[in-house]
C-alpha positions in Angstrom: -94.4 -76.6 58.0 -95.5 -76.8 61.6 -94.2 -74.0 64.6 -92.5 -76.6 66.4 -91.1 -79.7 65.2 -90.3 -82.4 67.8 -88.0 -85.1 67.3 -89.2 -88.7 67.4 -85.7 -89.3 69.3 -83.6 -86.7 70.9 -80.1 -86.2 68.8 -76.9 -86.4 71.1 -74.4 -84.1 70.5 -71.7 -86.1 70.2 -69.3 -83.4 70.5 -70.3 -82.0 73.7 -68.6 -78.8 75.1 -65.2 -79.1 77.0 -66.2 -80.2 80.6 -64.6 -77.3 82.1 -67.7 -75.0 83.7 -67.2 -72.7 80.8 -69.6 -71.6 78.3 -68.5 -72.7 74.9 -70.4 -72.2 71.6 -71.8 -75.4 69.6 -72.8 -75.2 66.2 -76.0 -77.4 66.1 -76.4 -77.7 62.1 -73.5 -80.4 62.5 -76.6 -82.8 63.8 -79.2 -82.2 61.6 -81.0 -79.3 62.7 -83.1 -77.5 59.6 -81.2 -74.5 58.2 -84.5 -72.7 58.7 -84.7 -73.5 62.1 -85.5 -70.3 64.3 -84.6 -72.2 67.7 -84.3 -75.1 69.0 -84.8 -77.0 72.4 -82.0 -78.4 74.1 -82.2 -81.1 77.0 -79.6 -81.9 79.7 -79.2 -85.0 81.8 -76.4 -85.9 83.8 -75.1 -89.3 85.7 -73.7 -87.7 88.4 -75.3 -85.2 91.6 -74.8 -81.6 91.4 -73.6 -80.6 87.9 -73.5 -77.2 87.0 -75.0 -76.9 83.5 -75.5 -73.8 81.6 -78.0 -73.4 77.8 -78.1 -70.1 76.3 -78.0 -68.5 73.2 -74.9 -66.8 72.0 -75.8 -63.3 72.6 -76.7 -64.0 76.5 -74.0 -62.9 78.6 -75.8 -64.1 82.3 -74.5 -67.4 83.6 -78.2 -69.1 83.4 -76.8 -71.6 85.4 -78.7 -75.1 87.1 -77.4 -77.4 89.3 -78.3 -81.0 87.7 -79.1 -84.1 89.6 -78.8 -87.8 88.3 -82.1 -89.2 86.2 -83.3 -85.8 86.2 -83.6 -83.6 83.4 -83.8 -79.7 82.2 -85.2 -78.6 79.1 -84.6 -74.8 77.7 -85.9 -73.2 74.6 -83.1 -71.4 72.7 -83.1 -68.5 69.8 -80.3 -69.3 67.1 -79.8 -65.8 66.6 -80.4 -66.4 62.6 -77.4 -69.0 62.6 -76.9 -72.6 63.9 -75.1 -72.0 67.4 -75.8 -72.0 71.0 -73.7 -71.7 74.0 -73.4 -74.9 76.4 -71.7 -75.1 79.5 -71.5 -78.2 81.7 -69.4 -79.1 84.8 -68.0 -82.4 84.0 -68.2 -85.2 81.2 -71.5 -86.8 83.5 -73.2 -84.2 81.7 -75.0 -84.9 78.3 -77.2 -82.3 75.9 -79.5 -83.3 73.5 -81.4 -81.5 70.8 -85.0 -82.0 71.1 -87.0 -80.4 68.5 -86.6 -77.0 66.9 -88.8 -73.9 66.1 -89.6 -73.0 62.4 -92.7 -71.5 60.7 -95.3 -69.0 62.1 -93.2 -67.6 65.1 -90.6 -65.1 66.0 -87.4 -65.7 68.1 -85.7 -62.8 69.4 -81.7 -62.5 68.7 -81.3 -63.1 72.4 -83.6 -63.8 75.3 -85.3 -60.9 77.2 -85.1 -61.3 81.0 -88.7 -60.6 82.6 -87.6 -57.9 85.6 -89.0 -58.9 89.1 -88.4 -56.8 91.9 -88.9 -57.9 95.5 -92.0 -56.1 95.8 -93.7 -58.1 93.1 -92.4 -61.4 95.0 -95.4 -64.1 95.2 -97.5 -62.1 93.3 -99.1 -62.8 89.6 -97.2 -60.0 87.6 -98.8 -58.7 83.9 -96.5 -58.9 80.9 -96.4 -58.6 77.3 -94.3 -59.9 74.4 -92.1 -57.3 72.6 -93.2 -57.2 69.0 -90.7 -57.5 66.1 -90.6 -55.5 62.7 -94.0 -54.9 61.4 -95.7 -57.2 64.0 -98.1 -56.0 66.6 -99.6 -57.3 69.7 -102.6 -58.1 67.6 -100.8 -60.5 65.4 -99.5 -62.4 68.8 -101.4 -65.6 70.2 -99.0 -66.9 72.5 -95.3 -66.2 74.1 -92.5 -69.1 74.3 -90.6 -68.6 77.6 -88.0 -70.6 79.3 -87.4 -70.9 83.1 -84.3 -71.4 84.7 -84.0 -71.6 88.4 -81.8 -68.7 89.7 -81.3 -69.2 93.5 -79.0 -72.1 95.5 -80.8 -71.9 98.5 -84.2 -72.4 99.7 -87.3 -73.8 97.3 -89.2 -71.1 95.3 -92.4 -71.1 94.0 -93.2 -70.2 90.2 -96.0 -69.8 88.1 -96.9 -68.7 84.4 -100.3 -68.9 82.7 -102.4 -66.8 80.3 -103.9 -63.4 81.5 -107.3 -64.6 83.0 -106.5 -68.2 84.0 -107.0 -69.7 87.1 -104.3 -71.8 86.9 -102.8 -72.3 90.5 -98.7 -71.8 91.0 -96.1 -74.8 91.1 -95.3 -76.4 94.5 -91.7 -75.5 93.9 -88.9 -74.6 91.6 -85.3 -75.8 92.6 -81.1 -75.5 91.5 -81.6 -78.2 88.9 -84.8 -77.1 87.4 -85.1 -75.6 83.9 -88.5 -75.5 81.8 -89.7 -73.8 78.9 -93.5 -73.1 78.0 -95.6 -72.0 75.1 -98.2 -69.7 77.1 -101.1 -67.8 75.3 -102.1 -64.5 75.5 -105.4 -62.4 76.1 -107.0 -59.8 73.4 -104.4 -57.3 74.7 -101.5 -59.1 74.9 -100.9 -60.1 78.6 -99.7 -63.5 80.3 -98.8 -63.6 84.0 -95.8 -64.9 85.9 -95.2 -65.8 89.5 -92.1 -65.6 91.5 -91.2 -65.5 95.3 -87.3 -64.3 95.9 -85.1 -63.7 98.6 -86.1 -61.0 101.2 -84.1 -57.6 101.5 -82.9 -58.1 97.7 -84.3 -58.2 94.2 -83.1 -61.5 93.6 -86.0 -63.8 92.3 -86.1 -67.3 92.9 -87.3 -68.4 89.3 -86.2 -66.6 86.2 -88.5 -65.9 83.2 -86.5 -65.4 80.1 -88.9 -64.6 77.1 -87.8 -66.2 73.8 -89.8 -65.3 71.4 -93.8 -65.4 70.5 -96.0 -67.4 68.2 -98.2 -65.9 65.6 -101.8 -66.0 65.3 -101.6 -67.9 62.0 -99.7 -70.5 63.8 -102.1 -74.0 64.7 -100.5 -74.0 68.4 -103.4 -74.0 70.5 -103.1 -73.0 74.4 -104.8 -74.1 77.3 -106.4 -71.4 79.6 -107.3 -73.8 82.7 -105.4 -76.8 82.1 -106.8 -79.9 83.8 -105.1 -83.0 85.2 -105.0 -85.8 82.8 -105.5 -88.2 85.6 -102.8 -90.8 84.1 -102.3 -94.0 85.6 -99.0 -95.4 87.5 -96.7 -97.0 85.0 -94.8 -98.8 87.4 -91.1 -97.2 85.9 -92.2 -98.4 82.2 -93.3 -96.7 79.1 -97.2 -97.2 78.5 -99.7 -95.9 75.7 -101.0 -92.1 76.1 -104.2 -91.9 74.4 -105.0 -87.8 73.9 -107.5 -88.6 71.5 -110.4 -87.2 74.3 -108.5 -84.5 74.8 -107.2 -82.9 71.5 -109.0 -82.9 68.0 -107.8 -84.7 64.9 -104.9 -83.8 63.4 -103.3 -82.9 66.5 -99.6 -83.3 66.0 -97.3 -82.2 68.8 -98.5 -82.0 72.6 -96.9 -80.0 75.7 -97.1 -81.4 78.8 -96.3 -80.4 82.4 -95.5 -83.2 85.1 -96.2 -81.7 88.7 -95.2 -84.0 91.2 -96.4 -83.0 94.8 -94.8 -86.0 96.6 -93.7 -84.7 100.4 -91.6 -88.4 100.7 -87.9 -87.8 102.2 -85.2 -88.7 100.0 -85.1 -90.2 97.2 -88.5 -91.7 97.7 -89.7 -88.6 97.3 -88.7 -88.3 93.3 -91.1 -89.9 90.6 -90.8 -90.4 87.1 -92.7 -88.0 84.5 -92.0 -87.9 81.1 -93.3 -88.2 77.2 -92.1 -89.7 74.2 -93.7 -90.6 70.7 -95.2 -93.7 69.8 -92.2 -96.0 68.4 -89.6 -93.5 69.8 -86.4 -95.5 71.7 -86.0 -92.6 73.7 -85.1 -94.5 77.4 -86.9 -94.3 80.4 -83.6 -93.6 82.5 -83.5 -89.3 83.3 -86.9 -89.3 83.4 -87.6 -87.9 87.5 -89.4 -85.4 88.1 -88.0 -84.1 91.9 -90.5 -84.0 94.9 -92.8 -80.8 95.2 -91.4 -79.6 91.7 -92.6 -80.0 88.2 -91.3 -80.3 84.5 -92.3 -79.7 80.9 -91.5 -81.3 77.9 -93.1 -82.3 74.6 -94.2 -85.1 72.4 -95.4 -86.0 69.0 -98.8 -87.7 68.2 -99.5 -90.3 66.0 -102.6 -90.1 63.6 -104.5 -91.8 66.3 -103.5 -88.8 68.8 -101.5 -91.1 71.0 -97.7 -91.2 72.4 -96.1 -93.2 75.5 -95.8 -91.7 78.9 -93.8 -93.2 82.0 -95.9 -91.9 85.0 -94.9 -93.3 88.6 -97.7 -92.4 90.1 -98.5 -95.1 92.8 -99.0 -93.0 95.9 -101.1 -90.6 93.6 -98.6 -87.8 93.8 -98.0 -87.0 89.9 -100.5 -84.8 88.1 -100.0 -84.4 84.5 -101.3 -81.7 82.2 -101.5 -80.9 78.8 -100.8 -77.0 78.8 -100.7 -76.5 74.6 -100.9 -78.7 71.4 -100.4 -78.0 67.5 -102.6 -78.8 65.1 -101.5 -80.0 61.4 -102.1 -82.5 58.6 -99.8 -85.4 59.3 -98.1 -86.7 55.7 -95.0 -88.7 57.1 -92.1 -89.2 59.0 -88.8 -88.5 57.1 -85.7 -89.9 57.8 -83.1 -87.0 57.0 -79.8 -88.3 56.2 -76.4 -87.2 57.9 -73.4 -88.8 59.2 -72.3 -86.0 61.9 -69.3 -83.6 61.6 -66.9 -85.1 59.5 -63.7 -85.0 61.7 -62.6 -88.1 62.1 -62.5 -89.6 65.1 -64.7 -87.2 66.3 -67.4 -88.2 63.9 -71.1 -89.0 65.1 -71.7 -92.1 66.5 -74.4 -91.2 69.2 -77.8 -92.9 69.4 -79.0 -91.6 66.1 -76.3 -93.5 64.0 -76.7 -92.9 60.4 -80.2 -90.7 60.4 -82.4 -88.6 62.4 -86.0 -89.0 62.6 -88.3 -85.8 62.6 -91.7 -85.6 62.3 -93.0 -83.1 59.4 -96.0 -82.0 58.6 -97.9 -79.1 56.6 -100.5 -77.6 58.3 -103.2 -77.5 55.8 -104.6 -73.9 56.2 -106.0 -74.7 59.4 -107.1 -71.5 61.1 -107.9 -72.0 65.0 -107.4 -68.7 67.1 -107.4 -68.3 70.9 -107.4 -70.6 74.0 -108.8 -73.6 75.2 
């Protein structure tokens, strides 16, 4: 099995948490998440502006709040702590949570996310960081880390970055109140990667929080890109178009991790531009795919055997750059439709967009043993 399984279509949690700005545990096994999943990726969208959201594991007692605006999206990687529940918060029914994928083999997710401490003296500097090996694992067994990054400050915009040690990748232009992203980032031979955040002067309040969720083992077929380059995708005029990665990734690549960076400085809503990817054949809507001006967002998609997917990119002004951050190889088998009917609770039973079945991409890795980055 692969390390990360990206669903063909995101699974809408029909039994959403109460809309009371408090955290509530949600059992994701009711929605077809595999019993052996170690963690999941949750996507949040909102039909109204200024909505507080929170996404965290059940052992995390920190707020982890973001304020999400309409048409944007936020994604977080969350550990399942060996179970099937996570904690979610929403301010109103305008916010909807979805499960986008799950972590399975050749990775370790901590029982609770580990916050990377950043103090004022480290603001606006690249900071070296190593993952924390669990059990009998050693740093030499780890090829990459899984990190979520929510924005921590409700004031001015902040600058953030995350990269493998030795990379020349620059910081992202901005990270704002509604942002929450997740990354798979390679580590060097000594297990190091780097993080970067600005912060509020006179305090140890960094703008961007980095939560180390876990790590990827050498046995995984995930490959991270040391120095990502812009894919130079064309503007799609607000509709999905073919994303051909056959020249960017090798044969048998099954999943790709993508970052959209919007450098627009246009005033108001004109600066917010679409940037999103989905699998070929997915019914994922073009709605809720905007990236705020001067900001970036990460997401992922499955690839078909031709190494193609679909993307939407509102880049008529040349302001949206698209980066391939990582990919995973495997031997594709088939799309398995896993029957389920959602929670059997009468009127509250599953009735969302994935009615009757959940389609997941399932592959075996076929013994491919790639190591390192690039």
